[in-house]
PDB file of N, H, CA, C and O in Angstrom:
ATOM      1  N   UNK A   1       0.818  -1.196   0.000  1.00  0.00           N
ATOM      2  CA  UNK A   1       0.000   0.000   0.000  1.00  0.00           C
ATOM      3  C   UNK A   1       0.866   1.265   0.000  1.00  0.00           C
ATOM      4  O   UNK A   1       0.503   2.283   0.591  1.00  0.00           O
ATOM      5  N   UNK A   2       2.007   1.179  -0.669  1.00  0.00           N
ATOM      6  H   UNK A   2       2.301   0.353  -1.149  1.00  0.00           H
ATOM      7  CA  UNK A   2       2.860   2.348  -0.780  1.00  0.00           C
ATOM      8  C   UNK A   2       3.861   2.528   0.343  1.00  0.00           C
ATOM      9  O   UNK A   2       4.648   3.474   0.316  1.00  0.00           O
ATOM     10  N   UNK A   3       3.853   1.663   1.310  1.00  0.00           N
ATOM     11  H   UNK A   3       3.214   0.894   1.333  1.00  0.00           H
ATOM     12  CA  UNK A   3       4.781   1.761   2.441  1.00  0.00           C
ATOM     13  C   UNK A   3       5.676   0.528   2.453  1.00  0.00           C
ATOM     14  O   UNK A   3       5.747  -0.200   3.443  1.00  0.00           O
ATOM     15  N   UNK A   4       6.357   0.310   1.329  1.00  0.00           N
ATOM     16  H   UNK A   4       6.300   0.901   0.525  1.00  0.00           H
ATOM     17  CA  UNK A   4       7.140  -0.910   1.164  1.00  0.00           C
ATOM     18  C   UNK A   4       8.261  -1.050   2.184  1.00  0.00           C
ATOM     19  O   UNK A   4       8.419  -2.109   2.790  1.00  0.00           O
ATOM     20  N   UNK A   5       9.033  -0.001   2.378  1.00  0.00           N
ATOM     21  H   UNK A   5       8.905   0.860   1.886  1.00  0.00           H
ATOM     22  CA  UNK A   5      10.163  -0.096   3.313  1.00  0.00           C
ATOM     23  C   UNK A   5       9.690  -0.327   4.747  1.00  0.00           C
ATOM     24  O   UNK A   5      10.315  -1.072   5.502  1.00  0.00           O
ATOM     25  N   UNK A   6       8.595   0.311   5.111  1.00  0.00           N
ATOM     26  H   UNK A   6       8.088   0.916   4.498  1.00  0.00           H
ATOM     27  CA  UNK A   6       8.020   0.103   6.445  1.00  0.00           C
ATOM     28  C   UNK A   6       7.560  -1.346   6.602  1.00  0.00           C
ATOM     29  O   UNK A   6       7.762  -1.961   7.650  1.00  0.00           O
ATOM     30  N   UNK A   7       6.944  -1.880   5.559  1.00  0.00           N
ATOM     31  H   UNK A   7       6.780  -1.381   4.709  1.00  0.00           H
ATOM     32  CA  UNK A   7       6.492  -3.274   5.588  1.00  0.00           C
ATOM     33  C   UNK A   7       7.678  -4.221   5.694  1.00  0.00           C
ATOM     34  O   UNK A   7       7.639  -5.187   6.456  1.00  0.00           O
ATOM     35  N   UNK A   8       8.738  -3.948   4.929  1.00  0.00           N
ATOM     36  H   UNK A   8       8.770  -3.163   4.310  1.00  0.00           H
ATOM     37  CA  UNK A   8       9.929  -4.799   4.979  1.00  0.00           C
ATOM     38  C   UNK A   8      10.502  -4.814   6.385  1.00  0.00           C
ATOM     39  O   UNK A   8      10.832  -5.878   6.910  1.00  0.00           O
ATOM     40  N   UNK A   9      10.624  -3.651   6.997  1.00  0.00           N
ATOM     41  H   UNK A   9      10.357  -2.787   6.571  1.00  0.00           H
ATOM     42  CA  UNK A   9      11.190  -3.577   8.356  1.00  0.00           C
ATOM     43  C   UNK A   9      10.339  -4.338   9.362  1.00  0.00           C
ATOM     44  O   UNK A   9      10.867  -5.075  10.195  1.00  0.00           O
ATOM     45  N   UNK A  10       9.032  -4.163   9.288  1.00  0.00           N
ATOM     46  H   UNK A  10       8.603  -3.565   8.611  1.00  0.00           H
ATOM     47  CA  UNK A  10       8.134  -4.838  10.221  1.00  0.00           C
ATOM     48  C   UNK A  10       8.177  -6.350  10.020  1.00  0.00           C
ATOM     49  O   UNK A  10       8.286  -7.105  10.986  1.00  0.00           O
ATOM     50  N   UNK A  11       8.092  -6.789   8.770  1.00  0.00           N
ATOM     51  H   UNK A  11       8.004  -6.176   7.985  1.00  0.00           H
ATOM     52  CA  UNK A  11       8.093  -8.217   8.489  1.00  0.00           C
ATOM     53  C   UNK A  11       9.460  -8.848   8.742  1.00  0.00           C
ATOM     54  O   UNK A  11       9.548 -10.014   9.127  1.00  0.00           O
ATOM     55  N   UNK A  12      10.515  -8.085   8.528  1.00  0.00           N
ATOM     56  H   UNK A  12      10.445  -7.138   8.216  1.00  0.00           H
ATOM     57  CA  UNK A  12      11.864  -8.590   8.819  1.00  0.00           C
ATOM     58  C   UNK A  12      12.016  -8.850  10.315  1.00  0.00           C
ATOM     59  O   UNK A  12      12.604  -9.855  10.715  1.00  0.00           O
ATOM     60  N   UNK A  13      11.493  -7.958  11.133  1.00  0.00           N
ATOM     61  H   UNK A  13      11.015  -7.142  10.809  1.00  0.00           H
ATOM     62  CA  UNK A  13      11.540  -8.157  12.585  1.00  0.00           C
ATOM     63  C   UNK A  13      10.741  -9.396  12.988  1.00  0.00           C
ATOM     64  O   UNK A  13      11.187 -10.187  13.819  1.00  0.00           O
ATOM     65  N   UNK A  14       9.573  -9.556  12.402  1.00  0.00           N
ATOM     66  H   UNK A  14       9.210  -8.913  11.727  1.00  0.00           H
ATOM     67  CA  UNK A  14       8.765 -10.739  12.694  1.00  0.00           C
ATOM     68  C   UNK A  14       9.438 -12.014  12.223  1.00  0.00           C
ATOM     69  O   UNK A  14       9.408 -13.034  12.911  1.00  0.00           O
ATOM     70  N   UNK A  15      10.041 -11.951  11.052  1.00  0.00           N
ATOM     71  H   UNK A  15      10.065 -11.122  10.493  1.00  0.00           H
ATOM     72  CA  UNK A  15      10.738 -13.113  10.500  1.00  0.00           C
ATOM     73  C   UNK A  15      11.940 -13.492  11.369  1.00  0.00           C
ATOM     74  O   UNK A  15      12.212 -14.676  11.571  1.00  0.00           O
ATOM     75  N   UNK A  16      12.648 -12.500  11.875  1.00  0.00           N
ATOM     76  H   UNK A  16      12.427 -11.538  11.711  1.00  0.00           H
ATOM     77  CA  UNK A  16      13.795 -12.772  12.756  1.00  0.00           C
ATOM     78  C   UNK A  16      13.334 -13.425  14.056  1.00  0.00           C
ATOM     79  O   UNK A  16      14.016 -14.293  14.601  1.00  0.00           O
ATOM     80  N   UNK A  17      12.181 -13.003  14.542  1.00  0.00           N
ATOM     81  H   UNK A  17      11.627 -12.298  14.099  1.00  0.00           H
ATOM     82  CA  UNK A  17      11.666 -13.543  15.797  1.00  0.00           C
ATOM     83  C   UNK A  17      11.016 -14.915  15.619  1.00  0.00           C
ATOM     84  O   UNK A  17      11.116 -15.772  16.498  1.00  0.00           O
ATOM     85  N   UNK A  18      10.357 -15.119  14.490  1.00  0.00           N
ATOM     86  H   UNK A  18      10.277 -14.423  13.777  1.00  0.00           H
ATOM     87  CA  UNK A  18       9.654 -16.375  14.219  1.00  0.00           C
ATOM     88  C   UNK A  18      10.081 -16.936  12.857  1.00  0.00           C
ATOM     89  O   UNK A  18       9.274 -16.967  11.928  1.00  0.00           O
ATOM     90  N   UNK A  19      11.328 -17.377  12.727  1.00  0.00           N
ATOM     91  H   UNK A  19      11.983 -17.352  13.482  1.00  0.00           H
ATOM     92  CA  UNK A  19      11.835 -17.806  11.422  1.00  0.00           C
ATOM     93  C   UNK A  19      11.128 -19.028  10.833  1.00  0.00           C
ATOM     94  O   UNK A  19      11.194 -19.240   9.622  1.00  0.00           O
ATOM     95  N   UNK A  20      10.470 -19.818  11.638  1.00  0.00           N
ATOM     96  H   UNK A  20      10.417 -19.646  12.621  1.00  0.00           H
ATOM     97  CA  UNK A  20       9.789 -21.015  11.135  1.00  0.00           C
ATOM     98  C   UNK A  20       8.356 -20.736  10.673  1.00  0.00           C
ATOM     99  O   UNK A  20       7.700 -21.632  10.140  1.00  0.00           O
ATOM    100  N   UNK A  21       7.868 -19.531  10.865  1.00  0.00           N
ATOM    101  H   UNK A  21       8.401 -18.804  11.298  1.00  0.00           H
ATOM    102  CA  UNK A  21       6.497 -19.184  10.488  1.00  0.00           C
ATOM    103  C   UNK A  21       6.453 -18.964   8.973  1.00  0.00           C
ATOM    104  O   UNK A  21       6.928 -17.946   8.471  1.00  0.00           O
ATOM    105  N   UNK A  22       5.882 -19.927   8.256  1.00  0.00           N
ATOM    106  H   UNK A  22       5.496 -20.755   8.664  1.00  0.00           H
ATOM    107  CA  UNK A  22       5.934 -19.904   6.790  1.00  0.00           C
ATOM    108  C   UNK A  22       5.163 -18.741   6.172  1.00  0.00           C
ATOM    109  O   UNK A  22       5.656 -18.115   5.233  1.00  0.00           O
ATOM    110  N   UNK A  23       3.981 -18.442   6.668  1.00  0.00           N
ATOM    111  H   UNK A  23       3.581 -18.951   7.431  1.00  0.00           H
ATOM    112  CA  UNK A  23       3.196 -17.352   6.085  1.00  0.00           C
ATOM    113  C   UNK A  23       3.910 -16.012   6.272  1.00  0.00           C
ATOM    114  O   UNK A  23       3.935 -15.187   5.359  1.00  0.00           O
ATOM    115  N   UNK A  24       4.477 -15.801   7.428  1.00  0.00           N
ATOM    116  H   UNK A  24       4.457 -16.471   8.170  1.00  0.00           H
ATOM    117  CA  UNK A  24       5.217 -14.567   7.696  1.00  0.00           C
ATOM    118  C   UNK A  24       6.399 -14.438   6.743  1.00  0.00           C
ATOM    119  O   UNK A  24       6.675 -13.357   6.224  1.00  0.00           O
ATOM    120  N   UNK A  25       7.089 -15.541   6.520  1.00  0.00           N
ATOM    121  H   UNK A  25       6.865 -16.420   6.942  1.00  0.00           H
ATOM    122  CA  UNK A  25       8.212 -15.537   5.599  1.00  0.00           C
ATOM    123  C   UNK A  25       7.758 -15.212   4.177  1.00  0.00           C
ATOM    124  O   UNK A  25       8.431 -14.464   3.468  1.00  0.00           O
ATOM    125  N   UNK A  26       6.630 -15.765   3.759  1.00  0.00           N
ATOM    126  H   UNK A  26       6.083 -16.373   4.335  1.00  0.00           H
ATOM    127  CA  UNK A  26       6.115 -15.498   2.415  1.00  0.00           C
ATOM    128  C   UNK A  26       5.777 -14.021   2.243  1.00  0.00           C
ATOM    129  O   UNK A  26       6.115 -13.424   1.221  1.00  0.00           O
ATOM    130  N   UNK A  27       5.118 -13.431   3.227  1.00  0.00           N
ATOM    131  H   UNK A  27       4.844 -13.916   4.057  1.00  0.00           H
ATOM    132  CA  UNK A  27       4.774 -12.009   3.139  1.00  0.00           C
ATOM    133  C   UNK A  27       6.028 -11.129   3.203  1.00  0.00           C
ATOM    134  O   UNK A  27       6.086 -10.077   2.566  1.00  0.00           O
ATOM    135  N   UNK A  28       7.017 -11.559   3.967  1.00  0.00           N
ATOM    136  H   UNK A  28       6.970 -12.413   4.485  1.00  0.00           H
ATOM    137  CA  UNK A  28       8.294 -10.854   4.010  1.00  0.00           C
ATOM    138  C   UNK A  28       8.941 -10.867   2.621  1.00  0.00           C
ATOM    139  O   UNK A  28       9.430  -9.840   2.151  1.00  0.00           O
ATOM    140  N   UNK A  29       8.941 -12.025   1.972  1.00  0.00           N
ATOM    141  H   UNK A  29       8.544 -12.860   2.353  1.00  0.00           H
ATOM    142  CA  UNK A  29       9.507 -12.138   0.625  1.00  0.00           C
ATOM    143  C   UNK A  29       8.748 -11.243  -0.359  1.00  0.00           C
ATOM    144  O   UNK A  29       9.366 -10.591  -1.201  1.00  0.00           O
ATOM    145  N   UNK A  30       7.431 -11.207  -0.261  1.00  0.00           N
ATOM    146  H   UNK A  30       6.929 -11.736   0.423  1.00  0.00           H
ATOM    147  CA  UNK A  30       6.641 -10.354  -1.145  1.00  0.00           C
ATOM    148  C   UNK A  30       6.941  -8.875  -0.911  1.00  0.00           C
ATOM    149  O   UNK A  30       6.998  -8.093  -1.860  1.00  0.00           O
ATOM    150  N   UNK A  31       7.131  -8.497   0.340  1.00  0.00           N
ATOM    151  H   UNK A  31       7.085  -9.132   1.111  1.00  0.00           H
ATOM    152  CA  UNK A  31       7.483  -7.108   0.644  1.00  0.00           C
ATOM    153  C   UNK A  31       8.862  -6.767   0.077  1.00  0.00           C
ATOM    154  O   UNK A  31       9.069  -5.677  -0.457  1.00  0.00           O
ATOM    155  N   UNK A  32       9.797  -7.701   0.195  1.00  0.00           N
ATOM    156  H   UNK A  32       9.629  -8.587   0.629  1.00  0.00           H
ATOM    157  CA  UNK A  32      11.126  -7.483  -0.388  1.00  0.00           C
ATOM    158  C   UNK A  32      11.009  -7.276  -1.897  1.00  0.00           C
ATOM    159  O   UNK A  32      11.635  -6.374  -2.455  1.00  0.00           O
ATOM    160  N   UNK A  33      10.212  -8.107  -2.548  1.00  0.00           N
ATOM    161  H   UNK A  33       9.704  -8.839  -2.095  1.00  0.00           H
ATOM    162  CA  UNK A  33      10.027  -7.988  -3.991  1.00  0.00           C
ATOM    163  C   UNK A  33       9.434  -6.622  -4.346  1.00  0.00           C
ATOM    164  O   UNK A  33       9.891  -5.966  -5.282  1.00  0.00           O
ATOM    165  N   UNK A  34       8.425  -6.204  -3.601  1.00  0.00           N
ATOM    166  H   UNK A  34       8.053  -6.737  -2.841  1.00  0.00           H
ATOM    167  CA  UNK A  34       7.779  -4.909  -3.859  1.00  0.00           C
ATOM    168  C   UNK A  34       8.742  -3.749  -3.657  1.00  0.00           C
ATOM    169  O   UNK A  34       8.561  -2.675  -4.232  1.00  0.00           O
ATOM    170  N   UNK A  35       9.764  -3.967  -2.841  1.00  0.00           N
ATOM    171  H   UNK A  35       9.911  -4.839  -2.375  1.00  0.00           H
ATOM    172  CA  UNK A  35      10.765  -2.929  -2.586  1.00  0.00           C
ATOM    173  C   UNK A  35      11.923  -2.980  -3.581  1.00  0.00           C
ATOM    174  O   UNK A  35      12.898  -2.241  -3.446  1.00  0.00           O
ATOM    175  N   UNK A  36      11.810  -3.845  -4.567  1.00  0.00           N
ATOM    176  H   UNK A  36      11.018  -4.445  -4.677  1.00  0.00           H
ATOM    177  CA  UNK A  36      12.847  -3.935  -5.582  1.00  0.00           C
ATOM    178  C   UNK A  36      13.995  -4.857  -5.237  1.00  0.00           C
ATOM    179  O   UNK A  36      14.985  -4.918  -5.966  1.00  0.00           O
ATOM    180  N   UNK A  37      13.875  -5.574  -4.135  1.00  0.00           N
ATOM    181  H   UNK A  37      13.070  -5.525  -3.543  1.00  0.00           H
ATOM    182  CA  UNK A  37      14.930  -6.490  -3.699  1.00  0.00           C
ATOM    183  C   UNK A  37      14.599  -7.889  -4.211  1.00  0.00           C
ATOM    184  O   UNK A  37      14.310  -8.800  -3.435  1.00  0.00           O
ATOM    185  N   UNK A  38      14.646  -8.036  -5.524  1.00  0.00           N
ATOM    186  H   UNK A  38      14.880  -7.296  -6.154  1.00  0.00           H
ATOM    187  CA  UNK A  38      14.155  -9.250  -6.178  1.00  0.00           C
ATOM    188  C   UNK A  38      14.965 -10.489  -5.848  1.00  0.00           C
ATOM    189  O   UNK A  38      14.394 -11.546  -5.583  1.00  0.00           O
ATOM    190  N   UNK A  39      16.279 -10.379  -5.857  1.00  0.00           N
ATOM    191  H   UNK A  39      16.743  -9.520  -6.072  1.00  0.00           H
ATOM    192  CA  UNK A  39      17.114 -11.550  -5.562  1.00  0.00           C
ATOM    193  C   UNK A  39      16.887 -12.031  -4.133  1.00  0.00           C
ATOM    194  O   UNK A  39      16.759 -13.232  -3.893  1.00  0.00           O
ATOM    195  N   UNK A  40      16.836 -11.102  -3.188  1.00  0.00           N
ATOM    196  H   UNK A  40      16.940 -10.127  -3.383  1.00  0.00           H
ATOM    197  CA  UNK A  40      16.613 -11.479  -1.793  1.00  0.00           C
ATOM    198  C   UNK A  40      15.223 -12.088  -1.612  1.00  0.00           C
ATOM    199  O   UNK A  40      15.055 -13.042  -0.852  1.00  0.00           O
ATOM    200  N   UNK A  41      14.236 -11.539  -2.304  1.00  0.00           N
ATOM    201  H   UNK A  41      14.373 -10.764  -2.921  1.00  0.00           H
ATOM    202  CA  UNK A  41      12.873 -12.081  -2.227  1.00  0.00           C
ATOM    203  C   UNK A  41      12.820 -13.505  -2.760  1.00  0.00           C
ATOM    204  O   UNK A  41      12.211 -14.383  -2.148  1.00  0.00           O
ATOM    205  N   UNK A  42      13.459 -13.729  -3.899  1.00  0.00           N
ATOM    206  H   UNK A  42      13.954 -13.016  -4.396  1.00  0.00           H
ATOM    207  CA  UNK A  42      13.468 -15.071  -4.467  1.00  0.00           C
ATOM    208  C   UNK A  42      14.197 -16.046  -3.555  1.00  0.00           C
ATOM    209  O   UNK A  42      13.755 -17.181  -3.374  1.00  0.00           O
ATOM    210  N   UNK A  43      15.314 -15.608  -2.979  1.00  0.00           N
ATOM    211  H   UNK A  43      15.674 -14.686  -3.126  1.00  0.00           H
ATOM    212  CA  UNK A  43      16.061 -16.465  -2.053  1.00  0.00           C
ATOM    213  C   UNK A  43      15.199 -16.849  -0.855  1.00  0.00           C
ATOM    214  O   UNK A  43      15.211 -18.006  -0.434  1.00  0.00           O
ATOM    215  N   UNK A  44      14.452 -15.899  -0.302  1.00  0.00           N
ATOM    216  H   UNK A  44      14.443 -14.959  -0.643  1.00  0.00           H
ATOM    217  CA  UNK A  44      13.557 -16.203   0.823  1.00  0.00           C
ATOM    218  C   UNK A  44      12.509 -17.242   0.426  1.00  0.00           C
ATOM    219  O   UNK A  44      12.234 -18.174   1.181  1.00  0.00           O
ATOM    220  N   UNK A  45      11.926 -17.077  -0.768  1.00  0.00           N
ATOM    221  H   UNK A  45      12.149 -16.320  -1.382  1.00  0.00           H
ATOM    222  CA  UNK A  45      10.896 -18.019  -1.210  1.00  0.00           C
ATOM    223  C   UNK A  45      11.472 -19.409  -1.445  1.00  0.00           C
ATOM    224  O   UNK A  45      10.842 -20.410  -1.104  1.00  0.00           O
ATOM    225  N   UNK A  46      12.669 -19.472  -2.027  1.00  0.00           N
ATOM    226  H   UNK A  46      13.180 -18.659  -2.304  1.00  0.00           H
ATOM    227  CA  UNK A  46      13.304 -20.780  -2.231  1.00  0.00           C
ATOM    228  C   UNK A  46      13.560 -21.438  -0.882  1.00  0.00           C
ATOM    229  O   UNK A  46      13.239 -22.609  -0.681  1.00  0.00           O
ATOM    230  N   UNK A  47      14.138 -20.676   0.039  1.00  0.00           N
ATOM    231  H   UNK A  47      14.399 -19.725  -0.125  1.00  0.00           H
ATOM    232  CA  UNK A  47      14.430 -21.238   1.364  1.00  0.00           C
ATOM    233  C   UNK A  47      13.149 -21.642   2.086  1.00  0.00           C
ATOM    234  O   UNK A  47      13.138 -22.628   2.822  1.00  0.00           O
ATOM    235  N   UNK A  48      12.079 -20.896   1.883  1.00  0.00           N
ATOM    236  H   UNK A  48      12.088 -20.095   1.285  1.00  0.00           H
ATOM    237  CA  UNK A  48      10.796 -21.239   2.486  1.00  0.00           C
ATOM    238  C   UNK A  48      10.321 -22.598   1.992  1.00  0.00           C
ATOM    239  O   UNK A  48       9.901 -23.437   2.789  1.00  0.00           O
ATOM    240  N   UNK A  49      10.382 -22.818   0.704  1.00  0.00           N
ATOM    241  H   UNK A  49      10.723 -22.137   0.056  1.00  0.00           H
ATOM    242  CA  UNK A  49       9.917 -24.094   0.174  1.00  0.00           C
ATOM    243  C   UNK A  49      10.848 -25.236   0.557  1.00  0.00           C
ATOM    244  O   UNK A  49      10.415 -26.387   0.621  1.00  0.00           O
ATOM    245  N   UNK A  50      12.107 -24.941   0.810  1.00  0.00           N
ATOM    246  H   UNK A  50      12.459 -24.007   0.758  1.00  0.00           H
ATOM    247  CA  UNK A  50      13.037 -25.984   1.242  1.00  0.00           C
ATOM    248  C   UNK A  50      12.694 -26.512   2.632  1.00  0.00           C
ATOM    249  O   UNK A  50      13.126 -27.604   3.003  1.00  0.00           O
ATOM    250  N   UNK A  51      11.927 -25.754   3.397  1.00  0.00           N
ATOM    251  H   UNK A  51      11.576 -24.868   3.096  1.00  0.00           H
ATOM    252  CA  UNK A  51      11.538 -26.193   4.743  1.00  0.00           C
ATOM    253  C   UNK A  51      10.416 -27.222   4.725  1.00  0.00           C
ATOM    254  O   UNK A  51      10.128 -27.844   5.747  1.00  0.00           O
ATOM    255  N   UNK A  52       9.784 -27.403   3.574  1.00  0.00           N
ATOM    256  H   UNK A  52      10.018 -26.897   2.744  1.00  0.00           H
ATOM    257  CA  UNK A  52       8.707 -28.393   3.450  1.00  0.00           C
ATOM    258  C   UNK A  52       9.366 -29.723   3.097  1.00  0.00           C
ATOM    259  O   UNK A  52       9.978 -29.840   2.036  1.00  0.00           O
ATOM    260  N   UNK A  53       9.251 -30.721   3.963  1.00  0.00           N
ATOM    261  H   UNK A  53       8.753 -30.626   4.825  1.00  0.00           H
ATOM    262  CA  UNK A  53       9.925 -32.005   3.712  1.00  0.00           C
ATOM    263  C   UNK A  53       9.562 -32.593   2.347  1.00  0.00           C
ATOM    264  O   UNK A  53       8.393 -32.656   1.969  1.00  0.00           O
ATOM    265  N   UNK A  54      10.576 -33.013   1.635  1.00  0.00           N
ATOM    266  H   UNK A  54      11.526 -32.962   1.942  1.00  0.00           H
ATOM    267  CA  UNK A  54      10.450 -33.688   0.342  1.00  0.00           C
ATOM    268  C   UNK A  54       9.773 -32.846  -0.741  1.00  0.00           C
ATOM    269  O   UNK A  54       9.322 -33.396  -1.746  1.00  0.00           O
ATOM    270  N   UNK A  55       9.692 -31.543  -0.560  1.00  0.00           N
ATOM    271  H   UNK A  55      10.058 -31.096   0.256  1.00  0.00           H
ATOM    272  CA  UNK A  55       9.051 -30.692  -1.564  1.00  0.00           C
ATOM    273  C   UNK A  55       9.812 -30.739  -2.882  1.00  0.00           C
ATOM    274  O   UNK A  55       9.214 -30.844  -3.953  1.00  0.00           O
ATOM    275  N   UNK A  56      11.120 -30.663  -2.793  1.00  0.00           N
ATOM    276  H   UNK A  56      11.606 -30.578  -1.923  1.00  0.00           H
ATOM    277  CA  UNK A  56      11.941 -30.691  -3.999  1.00  0.00           C
ATOM    278  C   UNK A  56      12.689 -32.004  -4.178  1.00  0.00           C
ATOM    279  O   UNK A  56      13.455 -32.159  -5.129  1.00  0.00           O
ATOM    280  N   UNK A  57      12.475 -32.929  -3.287  1.00  0.00           N
ATOM    281  H   UNK A  57      11.852 -32.803  -2.515  1.00  0.00           H
ATOM    282  CA  UNK A  57      13.119 -34.236  -3.319  1.00  0.00           C
ATOM    283  C   UNK A  57      14.633 -34.096  -3.421  1.00  0.00           C
ATOM    284  O   UNK A  57      15.269 -33.607  -2.487  1.00  0.00           O
ATOM    285  N   UNK A  58      15.207 -34.507  -4.512  1.00  0.00           N
ATOM    286  H   UNK A  58      14.690 -34.904  -5.270  1.00  0.00           H
ATOM    287  CA  UNK A  58      16.667 -34.541  -4.620  1.00  0.00           C
ATOM    288  C   UNK A  58      17.287 -33.200  -4.978  1.00  0.00           C
ATOM    289  O   UNK A  58      18.510 -33.120  -5.097  1.00  0.00           O
ATOM    290  N   UNK A  59      16.507 -32.150  -5.154  1.00  0.00           N
ATOM    291  H   UNK A  59      15.513 -32.215  -5.057  1.00  0.00           H
ATOM    292  CA  UNK A  59      17.040 -30.850  -5.572  1.00  0.00           C
ATOM    293  C   UNK A  59      17.285 -29.897  -4.405  1.00  0.00           C
ATOM    294  O   UNK A  59      17.675 -28.749  -4.618  1.00  0.00           O
ATOM    295  N   UNK A  60      17.068 -30.349  -3.205  1.00  0.00           N
ATOM    296  H   UNK A  60      16.751 -31.282  -3.032  1.00  0.00           H
ATOM    297  CA  UNK A  60      17.187 -29.486  -2.033  1.00  0.00           C
ATOM    298  C   UNK A  60      18.560 -28.833  -1.944  1.00  0.00           C
ATOM    299  O   UNK A  60      18.654 -27.625  -1.732  1.00  0.00           O
ATOM    300  N   UNK A  61      19.603 -29.599  -2.099  1.00  0.00           N
ATOM    301  H   UNK A  61      19.526 -30.581  -2.271  1.00  0.00           H
ATOM    302  CA  UNK A  61      20.967 -29.059  -1.971  1.00  0.00           C
ATOM    303  C   UNK A  61      21.255 -28.010  -3.045  1.00  0.00           C
ATOM    304  O   UNK A  61      21.750 -26.927  -2.731  1.00  0.00           O
ATOM    305  N   UNK A  62      20.955 -28.313  -4.292  1.00  0.00           N
ATOM    306  H   UNK A  62      20.553 -29.192  -4.547  1.00  0.00           H
ATOM    307  CA  UNK A  62      21.274 -27.376  -5.368  1.00  0.00           C
ATOM    308  C   UNK A  62      20.435 -26.103  -5.273  1.00  0.00           C
ATOM    309  O   UNK A  62      20.937 -25.013  -5.549  1.00  0.00           O
ATOM    310  N   UNK A  63      19.168 -26.227  -4.886  1.00  0.00           N
ATOM    311  H   UNK A  63      18.761 -27.112  -4.662  1.00  0.00           H
ATOM    312  CA  UNK A  63      18.338 -25.030  -4.727  1.00  0.00           C
ATOM    313  C   UNK A  63      18.780 -24.195  -3.535  1.00  0.00           C
ATOM    314  O   UNK A  63      18.722 -22.967  -3.585  1.00  0.00           O
ATOM    315  N   UNK A  64      19.214 -24.839  -2.475  1.00  0.00           N
ATOM    316  H   UNK A  64      19.261 -25.838  -2.434  1.00  0.00           H
ATOM    317  CA  UNK A  64      19.758 -24.107  -1.332  1.00  0.00           C
ATOM    318  C   UNK A  64      20.997 -23.321  -1.730  1.00  0.00           C
ATOM    319  O   UNK A  64      21.177 -22.177  -1.312  1.00  0.00           O
ATOM    320  N   UNK A  65      21.841 -23.933  -2.532  1.00  0.00           N
ATOM    321  H   UNK A  65      21.695 -24.862  -2.871  1.00  0.00           H
ATOM    322  CA  UNK A  65      23.035 -23.236  -3.027  1.00  0.00           C
ATOM    323  C   UNK A  65      22.653 -22.052  -3.909  1.00  0.00           C
ATOM    324  O   UNK A  65      23.270 -20.990  -3.829  1.00  0.00           O
ATOM    325  N   UNK A  66      21.644 -22.232  -4.744  1.00  0.00           N
ATOM    326  H   UNK A  66      21.143 -23.095  -4.810  1.00  0.00           H
ATOM    327  CA  UNK A  66      21.179 -21.160  -5.616  1.00  0.00           C
ATOM    328  C   UNK A  66      20.652 -19.984  -4.786  1.00  0.00           C
ATOM    329  O   UNK A  66      20.937 -18.827  -5.094  1.00  0.00           O
ATOM    330  N   UNK A  67      19.895 -20.279  -3.750  1.00  0.00           N
ATOM    331  H   UNK A  67      19.663 -21.219  -3.499  1.00  0.00           H
ATOM    332  CA  UNK A  67      19.373 -19.218  -2.878  1.00  0.00           C
ATOM    333  C   UNK A  67      20.525 -18.457  -2.225  1.00  0.00           C
ATOM    334  O   UNK A  67      20.479 -17.230  -2.133  1.00  0.00           O
ATOM    335  N   UNK A  68      21.556 -19.170  -1.772  1.00  0.00           N
ATOM    336  H   UNK A  68      21.593 -20.166  -1.848  1.00  0.00           H
ATOM    337  CA  UNK A  68      22.723 -18.498  -1.178  1.00  0.00           C
ATOM    338  C   UNK A  68      23.437 -17.634  -2.209  1.00  0.00           C
ATOM    339  O   UNK A  68      23.868 -16.523  -1.897  1.00  0.00           O
ATOM    340  N   UNK A  69      23.564 -18.133  -3.432  1.00  0.00           N
ATOM    341  H   UNK A  69      23.214 -19.035  -3.685  1.00  0.00           H
ATOM    342  CA  UNK A  69      24.198 -17.346  -4.498  1.00  0.00           C
ATOM    343  C   UNK A  69      23.407 -16.082  -4.809  1.00  0.00           C
ATOM    344  O   UNK A  69      23.995 -15.028  -5.052  1.00  0.00           O
ATOM    345  N   UNK A  70      22.080 -16.177  -4.804  1.00  0.00           N
ATOM    346  H   UNK A  70      21.602 -17.033  -4.607  1.00  0.00           H
ATOM    347  CA  UNK A  70      21.253 -15.003  -5.029  1.00  0.00           C
ATOM    348  C   UNK A  70      21.490 -13.943  -3.964  1.00  0.00           C
ATOM    349  O   UNK A  70      21.573 -12.751  -4.260  1.00  0.00           O
ATOM    350  N   UNK A  71      21.599 -14.397  -2.718  1.00  0.00           N
ATOM    351  H   UNK A  71      21.532 -15.365  -2.478  1.00  0.00           H
ATOM    352  CA  UNK A  71      21.857 -13.450  -1.633  1.00  0.00           C
ATOM    353  C   UNK A  71      23.215 -12.797  -1.781  1.00  0.00           C
ATOM    354  O   UNK A  71      23.349 -11.593  -1.561  1.00  0.00           O
ATOM    355  N   UNK A  72      24.214 -13.563  -2.148  1.00  0.00           N
ATOM    356  H   UNK A  72      24.104 -14.540  -2.327  1.00  0.00           H
ATOM    357  CA  UNK A  72      25.572 -13.030  -2.288  1.00  0.00           C
ATOM    358  C   UNK A  72      25.663 -12.052  -3.460  1.00  0.00           C
ATOM    359  O   UNK A  72      26.312 -11.013  -3.345  1.00  0.00           O
ATOM    360  N   UNK A  73      25.019 -12.375  -4.586  1.00  0.00           N
ATOM    361  H   UNK A  73      24.492 -13.220  -4.679  1.00  0.00           H
ATOM    362  CA  UNK A  73      25.089 -11.543  -5.766  1.00  0.00           C
ATOM    363  C   UNK A  73      24.094 -10.401  -5.748  1.00  0.00           C
ATOM    364  O   UNK A  73      24.308  -9.380  -6.402  1.00  0.00           O
ATOM    365  N   UNK A  74      23.000 -10.561  -5.000  1.00  0.00           N
ATOM    366  H   UNK A  74      22.827 -11.390  -4.468  1.00  0.00           H
ATOM    367  CA  UNK A  74      21.926  -9.575  -5.025  1.00  0.00           C
ATOM    368  C   UNK A  74      22.065  -8.433  -4.044  1.00  0.00           C
ATOM    369  O   UNK A  74      21.235  -7.524  -4.033  1.00  0.00           O
ATOM    370  N   UNK A  75      23.100  -8.462  -3.218  1.00  0.00           N
ATOM    371  H   UNK A  75      23.775  -9.200  -3.227  1.00  0.00           H
ATOM    372  CA  UNK A  75      23.232  -7.391  -2.225  1.00  0.00           C
ATOM    373  C   UNK A  75      24.346  -6.452  -2.553  1.00  0.00           C
ATOM    374  O   UNK A  75      24.587  -5.497  -1.815  1.00  0.00           O
TER     375      UNK A  75
END
């Protein structure tokens, strides 16, 4: 609603406090995306889906590496 940075800060604090809360993480990623932080948003979403057992089956390691690379290159 036009307050992207405020949303990112609020959701980042919630995410830091409750890192296992999947919905909070998803909204945090969406706020990051809305703020133009696309690589970080994608990394959050990838890491979020990696927390679901067997979601990616044998691709967990490679996708985790990709998310880390996005964070390193996107900042």
